[in-house]
C-alpha positions in Angstrom: -0.3 0.1 0.2 2.6 2.3 0.6 4.6 1.5 -2.3 1.3 2.6 -4.2 0.9 5.9 -2.7 4.6 6.8 -3.6 3.9 5.8 -6.9 0.6 8.2 -7.0 2.9 11.2 -5.5 5.6 11.1 -8.1 4.5 13.4 -11.3 4.9 12.2 -14.4 7.8 13.5 -17.1 5.9 16.1 -18.6 4.2 17.7 -15.4 7.9 18.1 -14.4 8.9 19.8 -17.2 5.9 22.2 -17.5 6.8 22.7 -13.0 10.3 23.5 -14.5 8.6 25.9 -17.1 6.4 28.0 -14.7 9.7 28.2 -12.4 11.6 29.9 -15.0 9.1 32.4 -16.3 8.8 33.5 -12.3 12.4 33.7 -12.2 12.6 35.8 -14.9 9.6 38.0 -13.6 11.0 38.2 -10.3 14.5 39.4 -12.1 12.7 41.9 -14.1 10.7 43.3 -11.3 14.2 43.8 -8.9 16.3 45.0 -11.8 13.6 47.7 -12.3 13.6 48.9 -8.9 17.2 48.5 -8.6 18.5 48.9 -12.5 18.7 52.8 -12.5 21.1 53.0 -9.7 23.0 49.8 -11.1 22.9 51.5 -14.4 24.4 54.8 -13.1 26.7 52.8 -11.6 28.2 51.3 -14.4 28.2 54.0 -17.1 25.3 51.9 -18.8 22.6 54.8 -18.3 23.5 56.2 -21.6 26.1 59.0 -20.5 29.2 57.3 -19.3 31.5 56.2 -16.7 31.2 57.7 -13.4 34.2 60.6 -12.1 36.2 58.3 -9.5 37.9 61.3 -6.9 39.2 64.4 -8.2 41.0 63.1 -11.8 40.8 65.4 -14.1 38.4 64.5 -17.0 39.1 64.9 -20.8 36.2 63.6 -23.1 36.5 64.0 -27.3 33.1 63.8 -28.8 32.3 64.8 -32.4 29.0 66.2 -32.6 27.8 65.4 -35.9 27.6 69.1 -37.9 26.4 70.9 -34.7 24.8 73.7 -35.3 22.8 74.1 -32.1 19.2 73.4 -33.9 16.9 71.4 -31.8 15.4 70.1 -34.8 19.3 68.1 -35.8 20.6 68.4 -31.9 18.3 67.4 -28.6 20.2 70.5 -27.0 18.5 69.3 -23.4 19.6 65.3 -23.8 23.3 67.2 -24.9 23.3 69.3 -21.8 21.7 66.5 -20.1 25.0 64.2 -20.9 27.5 67.0 -20.4 26.4 67.2 -16.4 26.7 63.6 -16.3 30.1 63.5 -17.6 31.4 66.3 -16.0 34.4 66.7 -17.7 37.4 69.5 -17.0 37.9 69.6 -21.1 36.2 68.6 -24.1 37.6 68.1 -27.7 35.2 68.9 -30.0 34.7 68.4 -33.8 32.6 68.6 -36.4 31.1 72.0 -35.3 29.1 74.0 -37.9 28.5 77.4 -35.5 30.6 78.5 -33.0 28.4 80.8 -31.1 25.7 77.7 -30.7 28.3 75.8 -28.9 29.2 78.6 -26.6 25.4 78.9 -25.7 25.3 74.9 -25.3 28.5 75.4 -22.7 27.9 78.6 -20.8 30.6 79.8 -18.5 33.0 77.4 -20.7 36.0 79.0 -22.8 36.2 77.9 -26.3 38.9 77.7 -28.9 37.8 76.8 -32.0 39.7 76.4 -35.2 39.3 79.0 -38.2 39.3 76.3 -40.9 37.2 73.0 -41.3 38.1 71.8 -44.3 35.2 72.2 -47.5 33.0 70.9 -45.0 33.6 74.0 -42.7 33.3 71.1 -39.7 35.1 73.3 -37.3 37.6 71.6 -34.4 37.4 73.2 -30.7 38.6 72.9 -27.1 36.1 74.0 -24.4 37.6 73.6 -20.9 36.1 75.2 -17.6 38.1 78.0 -16.3 37.8 77.3 -12.8 39.5 73.8 -13.1 41.8 74.0 -16.3 43.5 77.0 -17.8 44.6 77.4 -21.3 48.6 78.3 -21.7 48.6 77.9 -25.5 47.1 76.9 -28.3 47.8 76.3 -32.1 46.0 75.5 -35.6 48.1 72.9 -38.1 47.1 73.5 -41.3 49.6 70.8 -42.8 47.1 68.5 -41.9 44.5 69.8 -44.1 46.1 68.4 -47.4 46.0 71.9 -48.7 42.4 72.9 -47.1 40.6 69.7 -48.3 39.7 68.6 -45.0 40.4 69.5 -41.4 43.5 71.2 -39.7 44.5 70.1 -36.2 44.2 71.8 -33.2 46.9 71.9 -30.0 46.1 73.4 -26.8 48.5 73.3 -24.0 46.6 73.1 -20.8 47.1 72.9 -17.3 44.7 71.3 -14.2 44.5 73.9 -11.3 45.1 73.1 -8.0 48.1 70.7 -8.6 46.5 68.8 -11.3 48.6 68.1 -14.8 49.7 70.1 -17.5 49.8 68.7 -21.3 49.5 69.3 -24.8 46.0 68.2 -26.1 45.7 67.6 -30.3 42.6 67.3 -31.9 42.2 65.5 -35.3 39.5 64.8 -37.6 41.1 62.7 -40.2 39.7 62.3 -43.8 36.4 60.1 -43.8 35.4 56.9 -46.0 37.6 53.7 -46.6 38.4 55.3 -50.6 39.9 58.2 -48.5 42.7 55.8 -47.1 45.4 57.2 -48.9 44.5 60.6 -48.1 45.0 59.6 -44.0 47.9 57.7 -44.8 49.7 61.1 -45.6 48.0 62.7 -42.8 49.8 60.3 -40.2 53.6 61.5 -41.1 52.1 65.4 -40.5 50.8 64.2 -37.1 54.0 62.4 -36.1 55.7 65.8 -36.9 53.0 68.0 -35.0 53.7 65.6 -31.9 57.5 66.3 -32.0 56.5 69.8 -32.0 55.0 69.6 -29.1 57.9 67.7 -27.0 59.7 70.7 -27.7 57.8 72.6 -25.0 56.3 69.4 -22.5 56.5 65.8 -23.4 53.4 65.4 -22.1 50.6 64.8 -24.1 46.9 63.3 -25.4 45.8 63.0 -28.7 42.0 62.6 -29.5 39.5 62.7 -32.0 37.7 61.0 -35.3 40.6 59.3 -37.2 38.0 57.7 -39.5 40.0 54.1 -39.5 37.5 52.5 -41.4 40.2 50.2 -43.0 40.6 50.2 -47.1 37.8 49.4 -49.8 36.9 45.8 -49.4 38.8 45.3 -46.4 35.8 43.5 -44.7 35.2 43.4 -41.5 39.1 43.4 -40.6 39.6 46.5 -42.2 39.6 49.0 -39.4 41.9 46.6 -37.2 44.4 46.5 -40.1 44.3 50.4 -40.6 44.7 50.5 -36.9 47.8 48.3 -36.4 49.2 51.0 -39.5 48.3 53.8 -37.8 49.9 52.7 -34.6 53.4 51.7 -36.8 52.8 55.2 -37.8 52.3 57.1 -34.8 55.0 54.7 -33.0 58.2 57.8 -33.8 56.2 59.9 -32.2 56.4 57.6 -29.0 52.4 57.7 -28.9 50.5 54.7 -27.5 47.1 53.9 -28.0 44.7 53.1 -24.8 42.4 50.5 -25.9 38.7 51.7 -25.4 37.1 49.4 -22.2 33.7 49.7 -23.9 34.4 48.5 -27.1 33.1 51.1 -29.9 33.1 54.8 -30.1 30.2 55.4 -33.1 27.6 53.8 -35.2 27.2 53.6 -38.8 24.5 52.0 -41.0 26.1 49.4 -41.3 26.8 46.8 -44.4 23.3 45.9 -44.2 22.0 49.3 -45.2 18.2 48.3 -43.1 17.4 49.7 -39.5 20.0 47.6 -37.9 23.0 50.3 -36.6 26.5 48.5 -36.8 29.2 49.6 -33.9 32.9 51.1 -35.4 35.8 52.0 -33.2 37.3 55.2 -35.0 37.1 57.8 -32.1 40.8 56.7 -30.6 43.3 58.5 -27.8 46.8 58.0 -28.0 48.9 59.6 -25.2 52.8 60.3 -24.5 54.6 59.8 -20.8 52.0 61.3 -18.4 53.2 58.4 -16.3 52.5 59.5 -13.4 49.1 61.0 -14.3 48.0 57.2 -16.6 48.8 53.8 -15.3 50.4 51.0 -18.4 47.2 49.8 -18.5 45.3 52.7 -18.4 41.9 52.6 -20.4 39.1 54.8 -21.9 35.4 54.6 -22.0 32.9 55.3 -24.3 29.3 57.5 -23.4 25.8 57.1 -24.8 24.3 54.7 -27.0 27.7 53.3 -26.9 27.3 51.9 -23.3 23.8 51.9 -23.3 23.6 49.5 -26.1 26.9 47.5 -24.6 28.2 48.1 -28.3 26.2 45.6 -29.8 23.6 46.1 -32.7 20.8 47.8 -32.4 17.5 48.9 -34.5 16.3 52.7 -34.8 13.9 53.5 -37.0 12.0 57.0 -37.7 8.9 55.5 -35.9 11.1 53.7 -33.0 14.4 56.0 -32.4 17.2 55.3 -30.3 17.1 59.0 -29.0 21.1 59.4 -28.3 22.1 58.3 -31.8 19.1 59.7 -33.7 19.3 63.3 -32.3 22.7 63.8 -30.6 25.3 62.1 -32.6 26.2 59.0 -34.2 29.4 59.8 -31.9 29.4 58.9 -28.9 31.9 60.7 -25.7 35.0 58.8 -25.1 36.2 59.7 -22.0 40.1 59.5 -20.4 40.7 60.7 -16.8 44.4 61.6 -15.8 45.0 61.8 -12.0 45.8 64.6 -10.4 48.9 65.0 -9.7 51.8 67.3 -11.0 54.0 65.1 -13.4 56.3 67.5 -13.9 
């Protein structure tokens, strides 16, 4: 009789599988509720909230950001969101590219000091540096037309900056190299000129950060390995200047339409950061991080349409802000 009752209590294989499915659904629902409760805080702590990594201590924060033909028009850029991102990142210095309207940039950054290039190539895309005067002072700056290849593309802009209250002083060089795979030969001509610019800064201070849109898309027909091949070639070209590239912990810096040319956007890594010396402000294995949609989407493909846009990509910039933090120390 006991054995018979035991057999009745034993569930069939089908019922056991059904219970496991119900348990899995319940676990998923509970996890979703927990994430909804604490997710916003966790995303903010990890930098996945769509802005970028949180500040740590009193580091000097430098951000590089291609603002995608910025004119300050609300129809093209969500200015409220841009201010929100900048406030969340809390940078001391911002290196910007693709500025169409300097006055609009000044309006976006009230209280900041600005220095912009006079030229911007055929597309009139200016480069600039903005800094908080209460945190950082500008000691010198220069425009470098030799990088523009006879005026066809953007020049470089350099700024010699010093953080106040015992921070580092360093050169910051901002670039926006020629775009598109079929312009790789133009970029190859720009690389040695960038080496010369880096050499010129060393006569005053060896500490150097080179940032901006390097457009390392690879040559035509390079396929998925094309960008990596060009980045390796670029590393070799910049080596004589003593520059080393900081890896991007996020994994990408911008999105584009991709090879499928549909609503799915694919990540790329074309906004790079190179440094020379700064030994006391940066560890040997120091990394940079990307914000906005690069962080929130974790550099995975995403779908964005007119009906269902991914807001930061469509209404702020296809590029993400790239962040590098320097320890506050006098490294001379």
